[in-house]
N, C-alpha and C positions, 0 to 999 in steps of 0.2 A: 685532239690536238695536244701536243706536249707543250711544256712551259716555253721552250725556245720558239715554237711556232707562234704562240700568242704574242711574243715579243716582236714578231715580224708584222703584226697587224698595223694597219694605218688607221688614223682617226675615222675615216669614212667607213671602215669595216665594222665598226661597233654598232649594234642595234640601238643603243641609247647614247645620245651625244648631248653635251652641254658645255658650259665654259665658266670660268671664274676670273675675276679681275685680280691682277697682281698689284698688291699695295706696296708703297714704299716701306712701310713698317715690316714687311715680310723679309726684307733684306738683312744681311748681317755684315760684319766687318770686312768680309772678303768681297763685298759689293755684289753678291748674288743672293738669290732666295735661300734662306736657311732650310736645311733638310727637314726640320720639324714641320714646316709649312706644307710639305708634300702630302702629309697625312690629312691636312685640312682640305686640300684640293680633292683627294680621293673621297673624303667624307661628303663634299659637295655633290660629287657624282652619284654616290650611293643614295644619299637622301633624296635628291631630285628624282632618282630612278624609283626608289621604294615608296616614297610618300607622294602619291598622286591622288588628289581628292576625287578626280574623275574615274579612277581605276583602283578601288580599294583592294589591297592584297592581304593585309593582316586581318586575322579573325577578330571579331569584337573582343575587347578586353585582352588583346595581345599586342606585342610590339616586337621589333627585331633588334637583336644585339649582335655585336661582333664576337665570334668565337675564336677566330684567328685572322691574322693578316701578315703577309710577307711583302715587303716593299723592296724594289731595286731602284737605285738612283743611277740613271743612265748618263745624264748630262746636267749641267747647271741650268737654272732658270734665271733669266735676267729681267730686271725691272727697267722700264715700264712695259705693259702689255697685258695680254690675256693668256690663260692656259685653257686649252681645249681638253675636255675630259670624256673619254669613251668608256662605256660600261657594257659588259655582256655577261651572260650566265654560261658556266661550263657544266654545271650539274644541279639538278633539282632532287633533293632528298625527301625524306618523310617530313622533317620539320626544318631542314636547312637548305641553303642556297649557296653554291660556290660561284663566286664572281671573279672576273678578270677585268682589270681597268688599265688604261693607258693615259698618260699625260703628255700633251704635245704643245710645243711652242714653235711657231712658224713652221708647222707641219712636220716637225722633227720630234721623235720620241725622247722625252726627258725623264720619265719615270714610269714605273710599271708596278702593279700590285695584284696579288691573288689573295682573296679573302673568303671566309665562310661566315655567313650570318645565319642566325637561328631565330625562329619564331618562338617567343616565350610568353607564357600566360602571365598576365598581371596579377592573377589571383594566386596561382601555385608557385610562381617564379621558376617553373620548369619548362622544358621544351614542349611545344604544342604542335600537333600535326598541321601541315598546310592543307587548306581545303582543296578540293578538286577544281573549284573555280579559280583559286590562286595559282595552282599548278598550270591551268590552261592559259592564264594571262602571262605567267612567267615563261612559258614555253616559246612564246614569240620572240624572246630576247636571248635565245640560245645561240652560242657561237659554235 
């Protein structure tokens, strides 16, 4: 799928779905959610996806860090309400995972992100290969 195809995804199309509450403090002087908060909503989706105590993905003594992220602001988000966050994988590399995410308010796409996260060793501070077990778990979330 190309970037434009990912933007046509609906919330229900994502293999991992969650939500976040829009807080009044997220708004700015234009009376909509400040664009800096979009990254917080994307983070909520990534963390809930990657950090699951029942399904360990990271190797022992490893964690995931963002190597890159590209965000598109499609429409404004308004308070009050919730934001639905969809997350899926577009590529599984040796030590990296490419993600696509969509933010939805009232079933309408309001934001979109593509990111790459890398598994890093806490000991060496360098990239660390994903285990075959992790790749197997992650493959269920491919788009």
